[in-house]
N, C-alpha and C positions, 0 to 999 in steps of 0.2 A: 412439214406435215402435209400429206395428201388426204384430206378429209373424206373424199369419195371412196377411198380404198380401191383405187382403180386396178383392174386385172393386169397381169403382166403380158398379155398378148400384144404383139406388134403388128398384126395384120388387120387392116380396116375391114368393116363389113362390105359385102358385095351387093349388087343391085343398085349401083349409084345413079344419081340424077346428073344429067349432063350439065357441065358448067359451074357446078357448086362444089367447091372443095372444102376440106376440113379447115384450111386456112381462112377461107371466106366466112365460115361459121364462127371461127375463133374471133375474127375481126368484128362480126356482129355482136358476139357476146361481150367483147371489150367495150363496144360503144354503149351497150345497154347497162352493164354493171359498173362501168368506170373503174374497174379493178382488174388488172392483168391476172393476178393469181386466181381470183374468183372465176374469171372467164375460162382460164385453162382448166380448172377443176370441173367446170360444167361440161366443157367439150370432151374432156377425158371420160367423164361419166357416160355421156351419150354415145361416144365412140367405142367404149369398152376397151380403152387403150391405157397403157401406162404413160407416164410423162415422156419417156424416151420413145415409146411407140408412136405417140402423137407427133412428135417432132419428125420422125421418119415418114409419117403418112400425111403431112400437112398439104401436100399438093395432089393427093389422091382424091378422086371424086367421092363425095359423101352420098350415101344412099337416101332415097326419098323418105323412108321412115325416120331416118335420123334428122333430116331437115324439118319434118313435121314435128318431131319431138322437141327440136330446138325452138321452133316457133311457139310451142306451148310453154316451154320453160321460160323463155324470154318474156312472154306475156304475163306469166305469174310474177316474175321479178318486177316488171313494169308496174304491176298492180300493188307493189309494196310487200310481197311475200318474201320472207327471209331466204337467202340462198340455201341455208341449211335444210329448210323444209322442201325446197325445190329438189335438192339432191336426194333428200330422204335419209341421209346419214352424215355423220360428222366425226371428226377426230378429237379424242380426249385422252391424254396421258398414254399415247401409243396405241390406243384402241380405236376401232371404228365402230360407232354406235348408231343404231337407228334413231332418227330424229324427226319429230313432227309436233303438231300443236297440242299433243296430250301432256307434254311436260316442257320445262325450260330447256333451251338449247344449252348443252354443256359449254362452259366458257373457260378460257385460259386461266383466269384468275383463280378458279377453283382447283387447279392443279397444285397450287401452293398448299391447300388444305390436305391434299393427298400426300404430298411430300412430308408435311408435318406429322400426319397420321402414321406413316411408315416409320418415321424416326421415333415416335412414341412406342411403337410395337417392337422395334429393334432392341434386342437384349432381354426382352421379357421371356418368360418360360414358354417354349413353343407349344406345350400342352395346354396352355391357358390363354392363348391369344384369341380373345372374343371381342368383336367390335359391333357397334350399333350405328347404322346409318339412318338418321332421322330425316324424313322428307326426301326420300331417295330420288323421286322424279324419274328420270330416264335410266337410273341405276349407275350413273357415271362413277361416283365415288366408290360405291361398293364393288363394282366390277374391277376398277383399278386396284383396289386393295387385294382382292383374292388372286389377281393375276401377278401382282408384284411380290406378295408374301405367301409362300406356299403352305404356311401353317395356320394363318388366321381364318377364323370362322366369322361370317358377317350375317347379321339379321338386318334386312333393309325394310324400312317402314314408310308407308305413305297413306294418307287418308283418302286420296283420289283413286278410285277404281280405274279410271282411264290411264292415269300415270302408271299404275301397277301393271296394266296390260302392256304398255310399252316397255316397262322394266322387265317383264317376263320374256318379251321378244328379244331383248338385249341379253338376258341371261342365257338364252338358247344359243347365242353366238359364242359363248365361252366353251372351253374344253370340259368334258364330263367331270374331271376331278375338281375343277374350279366351281362348276355348278353345284356340286355336292356340298360345298362349303359356303353357299350363299342361299339364304332363305328369305322369301318375300312375305310380308304381312301387311294387311290393311288395318289402319287405325290412326288415331290422332296422337302423335308423339309417343309418350310412354304408355298410353292406354293400350298399345298393341302387345305389351309384355305380359308374361305370366308371373304371378306372385313368386314362384320358385326361382325365377331368373334374377330377381332383384339382388344387387350386389355381386353379380357374376361377370360384369363387362369390364374389360381392360380399357376400352376406348369408346368414346362416343364422338361421332363426326356428324355435322349438320350444316346444311346450306339453306336455312329457312327463309321464308319471305321476310323482307325487312323494309318495305316501303310503307309510308303512311297513306291512308286512303286518299287524301287530297293531292298526293303526288302522282297518282295514276294518270290523270288526264293530261299531264304535261310530258309524259313519256314519248320517246320517239315512236311514231306509228308502227314501225316495223316490230317493235317490242310490244307496244300496247295492244295492237290488233291481232297478234298471233301467239303470244305467250299466255298461258292460263292466268287469269286474274288472281286466283287464290294462291298461286305460286309466287306472285309478285308482291301482293299487298297483305301485310300482317294484320292491319286494323287501323283504328283512328290515329294512334300514335306512331305506328311502325315498330314498336318494341314488343308487341304482344307475343309473337312467336319466340323471339329471343328470350323473353322472360320465362316462358314455359319450358324451353329447352334447358336453360340454366338451372331453374328451380328443381327440375326432376332429376338432374344428373347425380346428386349425392346418393340417392337411393338406388339408382341403377348400376353405379360403378362399384367395383371392388376397390380394395386399397393395396397398393397405390393404383389410381385410375386417373384418366385424363379426358377432358372435354375440349373439342376443337369446333368452333363455330365461325362460319364466314359471316361478315357483317358489313353494313355501310360505314364508311369512315366516320361519319358524324355520330355513330352509336358507340364508338370505342369507350368513351368515359363511362357511359351507362352500363355497358357490358361488363367492364372491370368491376364496377361497383356492385352489380348484381351477383357476380361470381363470389366476391368476398363476403357478401351478405349470406350466400348459400354455404359458407364454410370452407371455401377453397383455401388451401394452404399456400397456393401460388396462383396469381392471375396476371397475365401479360397480354398485351396487344402486339401482334406481329405485323410487319408491313409487307406489302406486295412488292413486285419488282419496280413499280413506279414510285415507291416510297410512301404509299398511302396506307393508313391503318386498315387491315383487311381481315385478320383472324384473331379471335379470342382463344387463348390457350389457358385453361384452368385445370389445376391438379388438386386431387384430394388424397 
């Protein structure tokens, strides 16, 4: 995955500064990031080159504006800002999405939720594939669904106006036919729905906040200082958002209908219990690629 979505050009910019090559900028980036892939993505972004284009241009002089841009980017990284925010975009499920402090950075673990959602939609009546993305943030889940499934219609909800601004920007990156099947709404969980919509959804997908308030201070500063607090912390117990999402699912879903919720591994038992208490005919916890409990799948 090339998160920066680097252009396919193979020609480096002109107006180069003497003695500074793309190779030397790449070496500087590696020393600062301590990650060869991250360094490469950063230099590709600044150079406006594809991976192969950068290899071909490594010994070409870098222009002064690029050197200055690299100085600023490395300074932000040294100050603890996430690479994704420095780049301004990041890859998720084959898409390249805009990324900044208005919403959580799309994470690889959430791609499992997308895979499971597509499996739930597969085989359903194409005329009735209607999905709800609760707490959409950057729009990663909803965008992945409308790109991968040509029939699904998605309503993406978030209570944060700033997150919805970012989601709207990412929606504009989609093809017109995909945008027409993706609606954004501001509201708290099911409060964004109209009464006539209740019982109309085939699928609900959610990646809600699942940290307890006392866990926030112990987070890695890269996360704690740059991701939105409300997108990380659910409340005193950490179960508040999970409880709300599960409790409202039976009214929003048609029959048959499914709920998929990403969760913290320690919440698996509580999530399954809550789903069964809400009348789910099936409730299972599915593991991620590392074998950790990661997603509740509940069906009604």
